[in-house]
C-alpha positions, 0 to 999 in steps of 0.5 A: 500499499502506497502512503496515500492510501487507506486499506482498500483505496488506491490514492486518488479515489474513494474505496468502492466500499466508502473507505474515505481518501488519505487526507494527503489528497482530500479535496477539502483539505487540501484547499485549506493547507492551500488556504494556511500556506498562502494566508502565512504570507499575508497575516504579517501584514494584517497584524502590523495593521491589527486587523484579522483577516476577516476584518480585511474581508468585510473592508475589502468587499466594501472598498470594491462592491460599495454599501450594503445590508449585513446580510449580504456582506457577511455571505460577499466576505465569507463571515457568519452573521453573528460574528459579522455583528461584533466584527462591524461594532469594532470597525465602526469603533474604529473609524474604518466603516460606517454602520446606520438603518436602512430608512424603509425598513430599519429591521436591515442595517446598511454598512459602508466603508469610511474614508479612513478606511479607504486610507488603511486599504491605500497603506496597506496596498503596497504590502500586498502587492509585494505579497502577491510578487513574491507568490508570483516568482515562486509560483510563477503568475501564469501559474496562479492565473490558471489556478485562480480560473479553476477555482472560480470554475469549481465554485461556479460548478459547485455553487457557492457556499452560503455564508460559513465563514471561518470565523 
């Protein structure tokens, strides 16, 4: 039996009796390993600016998409709604975002990026670009673009996840 096999199955396929793939060949685990490997290069940058990965995603989504309701924001930033509620309060306290109630529907919370939030994104932009340059140098720009295309196709074929972030 090879190192990637579990008794009763080959390295790349589920066993006939429903045996599990070796974790090294499990798609969810492989995607998590890749995510952690990539994020290890971004986390120090975010830490220097006192931001979590989730806060950075929220700010980036708001900067790209403009004002939106908290439910949409949670889905687009892949964050669970209860975690988003706590997070946007902290970001508002830091004056990085603005929060307001929808005038037409008081149950809806609208969120938008504040000028200080845009300023922080601009401040971080060169550091982020440097991380991307390093990733491209190590992995190849064309390979990273191909990987992004493949991941986009995977999501397109499987459908987007409901807001089940990694909070």
